[in-house]
N, C-alpha and C positions, 0 to 999 in steps of 0.2 A: 303620563309621566314616563320618562325613560331612564334606565340605569346607565352607568358608564361602560358597560360591556358591549363591545360589538358582537353580534351574533356569530358564533363558531370561531372566534378569534381570541386567543388569550394574549393580553398585553401586560406590560410592566408599568406600574405607576411611576412616572418620572418626577412629579412634583409640580408646583405652581408655576404659571407663566403669566405674561402680561396679556394686554388685549391684542397685541400683534403677534402673540404666539411665541415671544422670545423668552428663553430662560435667563435667570440671573447669571451674571459674569462668572465663569468658571464652574457652573453648576449644569446638570442635565447630560443626557446621552449624546445630544448633538454637539455640545461643546467639547465633550471628551473625545468624540470621534474626530472633530476638527483639530483638536490639540494633538492627537496621536497619529494623525495622517501620514506624517513622514516616517513613522516607525511602524507602519502596517507590515504583517507578514507579506510574502511575495505577491500572493493573489488577493490579498485583502480580506476583511470580513464578509459575511453575508449582507445582503441589502437590508438597510434600516428603514423601516416605516414609521414615521412619528406623526401621531395624531394629537390635535389640540381639541378639547372638548369644553364646552361652555355649560356652566351650571347656573341655573335660575331658580332661586328659591322663591317662596311665597312672598317674602319681603327682602329688601336690601338689593345692593347692586349685584349684578352677575360676576362670577369669578371663572377663571380659565385654569385648566390643568392639562399637562402633557403626558402623553402615554406612548409607548414604542412596542414594537415586536420586530422580528427579523424574518426575512423570507429567502428562499433559494429556489431557483427553478422557474422564475418568472421571466418572461421575455422582456428585454430592455433595449431592443434594437432600435427603438424610436420613441418619440414623445407619445404617440398614440398607443404603443404597446404598453408603456408605464401607466398611461391613463386608464387602460383596461383593468389593471389591477385595483387601482384607486377607486374606479366606479363600482367594482365588485364589493368593496368595503362599504360604499355609500349605499349600495342597494341591499347589503345584508342589514343594515340598520343597527340601532341600538336595542338591547332587550328591554323589555318592560320592566319598570321600577316596582318596588313592592307597594302594596296598597296604602301603607302608612307613610310613605315617603312624602316628605314636605317640599319637594322640588324635583327638577329632572334635568337631564343632560341632552344637548344636541352636538352634533359633530361640527366644529367650527373650521378646521383646516387640516390638510394632510400634506406631509412632506415625505418624499421618497428619495433615499440616498443610496446610490450604487456606486461601486469603486471602480474606476478605469485603471487596471493594473499596468497598462502600457504607457500612459501619460502621467500616471502618479496623481490622478486628480478624482475627487468625489464629484459624480454627476448628481445635481440637486434638482429634483422636480417638485415644485411647490404648487398646490392647488388651494385657493381659497373659496369657501362656499358662501354664496354662489359665485362662480368665476371659472375661468379657464386655467390650463397648465403652463407654467412657466419653468423652463429648464435651462441651467447654466452649469458650467464646470467650474469647480472651486479647487485651487491648489492648496499646497501645505501652508503658504504664507497668508491664505485667505483672499487672494486675488481671484476675481471672476473672469471667466472666459466664455464667449458664446459658443454654443454647440454647433458643430459642423457634422457632415455626413461621416467623415473619418473618425470623429470622436465617438459618434454613435456606434459605428463598426467595432471600434476597439472596446467599447463599453459592453457590447453583446458578446464578443469572444471572451472577454474577461469573465462575465457572468457564466458563461457555458462551461468554462475551465473549472470554476468553483463548483458547479453542479457535478462535473465529471469526477473530480477528486474529493467530493463529500466535504468541502470546507464548512466549518462550523459545527461539526458534530463531535469531534474529539480534540479538544475539549468542547462541551456544548454551550452554545449560546442561548441566553434565556429567551423564552417565548418565540422559539424558531419554528417556522412553518416551511415545510419542504414539499414541493410539487414534483412528483416523479411520474414517468420518466421524462427528462428533458434533454433534447427536443422531443416532443410528443408525436410528430408526424414526420414523414418524409420531405413534406414541403418546408416545415420549420427547420429541418436538417439541412436541406439545400440552401436555404437563406443563410443559415449559420455558417456553412462552408465558403459561401461567397464572401462573407465579411472576414473569415479567416484568411482566405487567400489575398484579399486586398490589404490586410494589415501584417502580412508575414514578415515584412522588414523590421518591424518593431516588436515582434514576439520576445526577443532577448530581454527587453526591459521587464517583463513579467518575472524575471528570475530564472535561475538554472534549476533543472532537475537532476543534474549531476554535480554533486558537491565538489567544491574546489574551483570551479569555473566562476569567474566574476562578470559582472554586468558593467559595461562602459557607460560613461555619461553623456556621450553623443551617438548618433546613429552611424554606424560603419559606412564606409565609401561603398558605392556600387560600381561594379561587382567586386566582391572579395576575391582576390587571386586564389587559384586552386592550391598554390605552393605556400600559402602565407603562413609564416611561423614567427619567431621572435616575440614581439609584444602581443601578437594576436593569438599566441598559443594558450592564453588563459581566457580569452573572451568567450562569451556565450553566443553561439550561433542559434539560429531559429530552431534547428534540430535539437539542440540542448535545452531548450526553454521548457518551462512548465505548461506553456500552452500546447506545444507539440506533444508532450507526454500525455496531457488530457485528452487531446483528440484521438490520440493512439489508443488510449484506455477506453475512450467512448466506443470505439470499434470492437476491440478485442474483448472487452468484458462480456460482450453479448455474442461473441463467435461470429462476428460479421467480417470475415477475412476478406472475401472478395470485394466488398464495397471499400475496404481500407486500401487494398492494392489499387483499385480503380481511382481512388483520390490522391493517394501519395506518389503513384506512378504516373500521374497524368502529365504528358509532355507539355500541355499548355501551361499548367501551373508550376510544375517543378521540372524543367527541362535539364538534361545533363549538359547541354551546351546552349549558348545564346547567340543566335545569328547576328552578326555585325555588318552593316551596309559595306559593300565594297567601296573603296575610295579610288578616284580616277583623277588624273591630272588635268587641270584647266589650261587655257591658253597661256596664263601667266605663270605656270608651274605649281599653282596652288591646288590643293586637294579639294574634290567635291564629291558629294555623295552620289552614288550610282542610282538612277531611279529603280524602283522595285521591279519594273518590267524588264530592265536591263541586266538584272542579277543572274548569273550563271545558275544552273540547276544544282540540285543536291549532289547529283553524282559528280559534277565538276568540282564542287567545294571539297570533297574529300580527296580527289585526284591531284588537282594541280594547285590548290590553295588559292585561287583567284579571288574568292570571298572568305576571308579568314573568319573563323568563330573563336569564342572565348568561352571559358568555363566560368560560370557563376556558382561559387562553391556553396553559398548559403542555400540556393534552390536545389542544386543536385544533391546535397546531403540529406534533404528530406525524404528522399527515396529510401533511406534505410528503414523507415517505418513500413514500407511496402514489404521489404525483405523480412521484417519481423513478423508481419502478418502471414506471409508465406511459410515461415518457419513454424508459427503456431498452428497452422493448417496442416502441417506434416510434409510440405513440398520442399525438401531440403535442396534439391537440385535448382529449383526456381530461385530460392533465397540466395543460393551460391552465385548464381548468374547475376542477379540484381547487385549484390555486394561487389562483384568483380567489376561491374561497370561504374559503381560509385568510387571505389578505390583507386580506379584508373584515373579519374578526373580530379578526385578529392583525396589525395594521400595523407592529408593532416587531420582526418577526421577520426578522433579516438573512439567515438561511439560506433563508427563503422567497423573499426578494427576489432572492438570488443564483441559486437555482434557476430563478426566474422569467426571469432574464436568459438563462440557458442555453436555456429553452424558446423564447424570442423569437428568439435566434439560429438555432435549428433551423428556425423558420418564416421566416427572412430578414429579420426586423424588427430592424436594427441600432440604429436610434435608439430604439426601444422598449427594447431590451437595455440601452443606456446609461441610459435614464431609471430603469429598475428597479435598475440597479446603483448609481446615485446614491442611490436611496431606501434600499437596503440599507445602504450605507456611513454614511448620515446617521442610519439607525435605531440602530445600535450601531457607533460608530467603533472599538471595541476589537476587533471581529471582523476578524482580518487576512485571511481568506479572502473577506470582502466586498469589501475593497479590491483583492484580486488579481482577483476576478471583474469588478470595474468596469474595472481596468487592461486586461483581456483584451478587453473590448468596446471600449474606446477604441483599442486597437491595431488591432483588426479595422476600425475606422472610419478609421484613418490618423491618429488624434491621438496621435502617439508621445510628445510632450512631456507631454501630460496623463497618458498611461498610466504614465510614469516617475514622475510626481508621485503618483500613486495607489499605485504600488508602495511609494514612499518613505514613504507615510502609514501603512503597515502595520507592525506590530511582531510579528517572528517570534521565538519564545523558542529557546534553545539545546536541543539535544537532551537527553532525560531520562537521567540517570545511574542506575546500579544498584550501589550499594555492597554490596549482599548478594552479587551474583555475583562482584564483585571480591575479596571475602573468601574465596570458594570456589576461586579459580584456583590457588593454590599447590599444593593437593593434589588437583587433578582427574585426575592420571595414576595414582594409586594405586586401581586398580579390580580388581574380582574378574574371574573368567574368562567369566561368562555362559555356563554349560554348555548344550549342546543338549539339548532335551527328548527323552525316549524315545518320545513320541507327538506329533510336530510337528503344530501346527495345532489342538491340543485347546482346548476352551473354557477350561480352567483357566489356561492360560498363553499367551493371545494367539497370536502367530505361532509360538511354540514353538520357535524356532530360535536363540535367544540373541542375535538382533539386533534392531534397531528402525530403521525407515525414516527417522525423523527425524534420528536420530543419524548415520546413514550418509550421508544426503544433506548435512547441515549440516557433516559433517567434510569431504565432498568440496568444499563451498562454500568452506571456510576454506582448503583447499589451493589452489584455483582463484584465490581472491582475492589470495593471496600468491605465486602461480606465478611462479618465475623460470626456468621450463624444464623442470624435472625432472618436475612433476606432469602435463605433457602428454604423457608417453610418449617414445618415441624421436624423434618429430617435434619435440619441444621441447628436445632436448639442446643446441642452440645458444644457448639463453636467450632472454629476451624484451627487447622495447624498453622501457627505463626510463621514457621519456616517457609511453608509454601505461599503464604499470603505476602511475604516480604522479599521474595526473590527479585533481585534487581533487573534480571533479563527481561522482565515483563514490560519494561519501559524503554526499550530500544527504539532508535530511529530506523528508518528503512536502510540507511547505509550501514548502520551497525548490525542490522540482521544480515545483510549481505556478508559481512566480515564473519559474523558468527557462524553461518553456513559453512565458510571455508574452514574454520577452526574445528567444527563438528566432523567435517570430512576427515581432517587430519587425526582427530581423536579416534574415530572409527578405524583408522587404518593402523595406527602405532600405539594407541593408548595414552593415558594421562601422564604416567611417569616419563615415557619417552618423549612425549610433547614438550614437557618441561625441560628435558635435557636439551632438546633441539633448541629451545628459546635460550637456554643458558649459553649454548655455543655461538648464538647470533647477536645477543644483546647484553647490554649492561643496563641494569635498572637505574632510573632516575635517582632514587634514593641513594644508591651506592655512589653515583657521581657527586651528589652533595657532600657525602662524607669524605670522599677522596679528593675533592677540589677539582675534579676534571676527569676525562676519559683518556687513558693511556692508548696510544695508537695501535699497540698490540694487544692491549687489554689482558696481559698475562696474569696481572695481579688482581684482576676485577673479581669481586665476590659474585657469588650465584645470585641470580635474580630472585626477588622476593615477591610472592603473590600475597597481598595483605589481606588474608581471609580468616586466619585463626592465629592465636598467640603461641600454641603449642607447636613442637616440631613434627607431629603427626596429626593429620586431620581426623578428628574423631567424628564418627558417624553415629549421631543420636539414634537410640532405639533400634539398631540393626547390627547383624554380624556379617551379612553377605555384602561384599563390596561390589563396586562397578568395575568391570574389566578384570575381575578376579581378585582385585585388591582395592582397598579404600583409597580414595584420592589422597596422594602424598602431600603433606605440607611442603611448602617451598624448601625448607632446610634439608629435607631428604632426598631432593631430586638428583643430587649429585652421585647418590649411591647407584652402583650398577646392579645391585641384587634385586631380583625380581622384576627387571625390566623386560618386557615382552619383545621379542624379536620383531622386526618389521616384516610384514607379509611381503612376499615377492611380488613385485610389480613388473609384469611383462610388458616392456616398452614395445610399441609398435614399430614396424620397420621404418627406419629412417629417422627415429627419434634422436635428436641432437645432431643430426648430420648438418653440414654447412654448405652442401652443394645446392645449386639452384633447383627449385622445384617449379615445375610448369603445371599449367591447368588449373591455376587458381590466382587469387590475388597476390600481386608482387608485394615483397616486403617494402617498408618505407625507405630503406637505403637505396633500394632500386630506383626511386624517383628523385632522388637528390643528386646533384652533380658532382659530389665530392666523394672521396674515399672513405668508407665507414670506419676503416681502421685508424684513420688519422685523427679522430676525435672520439672523446669518451662520451658515450650516450648516457641519459639519465638512468636507464636500467643497468648498465655496466657500472655506473658509479655507486650503486648499492650492492655490488657484488653478484650480480646475477648474469650468467652467460647462457646463450641459446643451447650450447652443446654441454652444459653442466650435467653430471651424472652422480646421483645420490647425494647431492648437496644437503648436508645437515640430516641425512638419514641415519638412524642409529644402527641400521644394519650394516652400514659401511662408513663408519665415522671417519676413517682414514681418508676417504675420498672427498670430504668436505672441502669447500673452497677456503682460501686463506684470507678472505676479505676481513678487514678489521671489524671488531664489533661496534655497532651503533647503539645509541641510547634508545631504549623502548620507549615509545611515545606513551603519553599518560592515558589516551583513550583506548589503546590496544591492551595496556596493562589492566585498565578497567574491565574490559571485555574478558579477559583471561580470568580475572577474579570473579566476574559474574558467572563464568562457566563453572568455576570451581563450587560456587554456591549451588549452582543447578545440579552438579554431580553429587553433592552431599544429599540433596533431597531425593535424587534419583536412587541413591544407595539405600536410603531408608525405605523407599518403595520396594526395591529389589529384595531387601531383607524380609520385609513382610510377605512378599510373594513366595519367597523361598520357604519360610516357615509354613505357609498355608499349603505349599505343594508337598512338603514333607508329611504334613498331617494327612493329606489326601492319599499319599502314596502308602503310609502306614495303615490307613483305613482299608485301602484296596488290598494290601497284602493280607491283612488280617481276615478280610472277606473271602479272599481267595483260599486261605488256610481252612476256612470253615466250609468251603465248598460252594460259596456263593460269590462267584468271580464278578468283579465289577469291570466295566469297560475301562480300557487303559487310555482311550482317546474320546473323551466327551464331545458331543457336538458343539462346534464353534471353536475347538482348540486350534491354537495357532500352529502353522507348519514349522516354524522356526521357534522351538520352545527353549532352546538352551541360551544362556547368556554367554556369548563367546568372549574369550579373553581379551580380544581386540576391540571391545566395546560393542557387542552384537546388539541387535535390535528387537530382542524379544524378552520374554520372561524367564526367570531362572529355571534351571532344571530341578525336578523333584529329587530330593536326596533321602538318604537313610536317616535314621535317628541319630546316628553319630556324625551326621554332616557329610558323609560320603555320598557319591553320586548313586542315585537309586536305579533300579532296573526298569523304571517306568517314567516316561516323560509326561507328566500330568500338569495341565494348564487349567486353571479355573475359568470357567465361562463367565460372561458379564452377569448372567443370572445368579450364579453361585457367588460372585463376588458381592453383588448388590445385596443378597439375602444375608451375608455374614458380615458386612462391613459395619462399623460403628462411626465411620467418618461421615460428615455431611457431603451434600452434593457439590459444595463449593471446593472442597479438597479434591475430589475426583476431576472436576473441571480443570483445576490448575495442574493436576497431574497430567491430564491429557495435553494441555498445552506445552507442559514441560517435555513430554515424550515427542511431540511434534517438533519442538526445537531441536532435539537430538535425532531427528529422522527416524524414530521408532514407530513406524506407521501402525503396526499390529497393536502395540501397547496403547497408542493414541486412540485408535478406534475402539478398543475394548473400554478404555476409561470413558469415552464420550458415551458409549452405550450404557455403562453404569449410571451416568448422570441422568440420561433419559428415563431409566428404569425407577431410580429413586424419585425423580420428578413425578413420574406417574402414580406413585404410591403417595406422595405428599401433596399432590394437586397444586403445583406451582410451575411457572414457566420454565422451559429448557431451550430458549431460542439458540444460544450459542452452540450447545451441543447438537441440536437438530441441524442447525445451518452447516456445521462443520461435517457431519454425517452426509448431508445432502451434497455439499461441494465435493466431498471425497468420492462418494458414490458416482456422481456425474462425470468426474474425471476418469473413473475406471470403467465407464459404460454400464454401470448396474441399474438398470431401468427400475426394477422393483423396488429397491432400497431408496433411489432418488425421488420416485413418486410418493413412497410412503412418507419420506421426510418432508417433502413438499406439502403433503396434506397436514402433517403435524405442525409445520411452521405456520401455515395459513390459518389453522384452527387456533392456534395459540395466539397469533396477531389478532384475530377476531376477538378473542377473550380479552386481551389487553385493551383494545379500543372499546369494547362494551364496558369494561370497568371504568375507562375514563369518561364515557358518556354517562354512566350511572352516577359518577362522582359530580360531574358538571350539573346534572339534574337534581342533585341532592339525594340521591337515592343510596342504598347500600352498594357494596362492592360486588361486581359481577363475578362469575366463575371465569378464571382465566384459562382453564383447560390445562391438562397435565402436559408436561414437556420436559422440564428439567431446569435447573439453576444454570444460568448461563450469562456470559459476557463475551464481547469481541466481535460480535456480528455487526454489520453496517447498520447505523441507526436509522438510515432512510429506507428501511425495509417495508414501510407502509405507504401506499400511494393514494392520493385522492383521485376520485373518478367522478365524472358528470353523469354517469348512467344511473346513479343510485345504489348500485352494488359496489362493495368494496373490491378494489383490484387486488390480485395476489401481490404479496411483498416482492420487492425488487430482488432480493436474494433467490426467490423462487424463480423469478423470470430469467435470472442469470444461469442458474443451475440447470433449468429445462433446456435453454438455449445451447448450454455446453453439452448436455446429453444428446441433443438433436444433432450436434456436430460430430459426435462420437458414433451413433448407431443409426442415424437417419430419422426423419420425422415420422414415417409410417409406424415403425416399431414403438416409438415413444407414445403415439396416440393410442396405439392397441392397448399398451400397458396402463395408460391413464383411464381408458374407457372400462377396463376390467377392475381396477383397484382404487380409483380415486374417490368413488362414492358419489351420491347425488347431489350432497352439499357443496363439495369442493370441485368435483369433476368438471362441471361446466366452465368454471373460472380458469381452471388450468388449460382447458381446450381453447379458450379465448386467447391465452398467452401462446399456444401452439399455433394457432391461426395467424397471429401477429408475425410469427416466425417466417411465414411465406412472404408477407409484405415487406419485411425488413431484410429479406434475403439472408437469413442466417445459414451458416454452413450446415449442409445436409438437408436443407428444406425440400430438395427435389428428389429424395430417395427414402 
């Protein structure tokens, strides 16, 4: 007799079905998926695997029941590839039933559903046992279409994009299995890239990775003119699509810059120009194609134009990902040359102009970055990220008013909803046991232990996200700070995070009060317009903008006296006061900033490509009051030089982000007050010890070099002061060990503080808080995956081999502990030791990979960090440190990852 559990696979019980495997009308996961097909998120959900099992008791007629689970990272490039996964389930078999069972189950049929994001159809592969596989494509109306090679190629690239972007993990789909890495070999990658190239024209239908751009209902004509504007200014090009973003991330996540350049700069796949056959006159005057053998040479093409060429903008624009890889590699000159070539033939690419601004910033050319940012926003005003890039450049130049105007010109859409996942949530807890395989690690059933890394990690993430003390172990028994737990900035989208980074840059430069004053100069709040019945053109009588965070006129900082930036964040009603407003730091503009003369040696501005006088029309950037040669627009240091542009209504989403920043600042002020009190206590103790002849070191090991909290919103901890609150004679900063020993806060609070400091670019404070989490976790014996992963990623970025390897060992050991606990639970045993590490959330939930060798592969986060470290300092040094400090248990597994770096041509593998 067999139970209803497939060995090593956890499934959700979906309910009764008939003998044909069909659910009741309107019931079951398959019907829910079909009914919500038209409203899927852009790339769709993970693949659904639906199994029908037949139960036969000792007496009575057999019954049938449906079960389902989700998978990601499975090859779906053909019917045979899908069959391989179905066969793995059949070979795994059903776990034995209990001895007292009065009946048993058999596997009756399997249905595999994967979403084709380009054609907006579900590919349904059905297997009846015994029998073969039958695959069809089903659209939102339920109509069936035969599968073709093109549909299989689109399905494969859609699945690969979901794998690269970790679809299905946040929020978590029930019973999710993730196979990482995908693709798992160079051969698989080569086949995938062939499918990608063959479907490039249809990539836009998978949705835009750049907010504001829209997907058309029909395929664009071929080729798109390089100067296309007007109605095409909002369309999604292949380079704007989520497929392109996923492929680029596939290369750059693992520091494979040269392979990325080789793919995206391939003249065969993505040429800058497309050769068009020369036309000759026939006897009757009609045009005829010139035979290929009679076509002039390439040299003749460029000189006399006998064989004209045309620009295919969609293909040429794809090369910007090659420039992005070159920039990530650190080759600024190569990235500049690639972008110049792209912008020469595709001047309407807002994404290329935005990347060009980043390249110019890396070269120190702020004026050029602003010029390119303006060109990008003018090229396609619907591209929200083009406006955000322009705002960042303006903020760097000290033009804070113009930066706010640029942000307000962007349109950020709300987060995507997933009605299919919502329909599954009520029954997600009715799962099978996921019995342990008799031969763990076999090729037939992945990891073979009834657990899956994605599900384990994502479950932990959900626990930590909602942690109120219990999930942090013994150290969290006292509960968490509700202020930290409810900060709204934790839930930002990617576009909102980019905007928040610009606001933080402005905050660091001029402070909170001055930021509110600049905002008051630029905008009228939506609530004010509702009271006044409209916006006056000059906005002379407009009331000050209101940030709806507190009801009082001054923001109270609970539990603290030491403010952020030298003063507590002012409530909105106080922002018109000039008292206590810090002066703007002097911004030394580079030579030529704001100049209007023609600059050579770089990409030309957009107006240079148009055949009209740029002064004869108002560009979108000029329409919001931004000019290229603006000086000090909106800067509190020189308010008289602000532009006279009328006030605009502040958009709701921007007002919300400013309000979220205010809440973050309140929490940061409480932290600063605590640190100031602790520093004063340390200073008093040190002064007393010195007076008694037992001098104490003024700078303990691990102290930050930037110990003072600057009035402009500095990035470190407060200065130690005297008992009266005055600045002390010694700058004492508590180490992470001292903080962990003295704190009464749970690890969850310190984790949220670390994330809070990271949002405000306070790297030293974030690093110390993450270290506190790991120390508390080691004492409480609970996982600290987020903290360790954050420390590992930061150390790899800085080229710190010792800390990166230490963190990689900690993450790997903690992951092993979580898997062991899952195996013990599946086997009915007690909980296994998860290993010390720390309370954490926020790391990718696909950090555990199945392996066919029997040994657990290192988490994906470890692979990513090691490859980044290799790109920084070279493979030889990384292997030396790993040999010395990784240990006998984890060392060989890390070495296997480093050997893969050679095969995958990770940057730095040859040095």
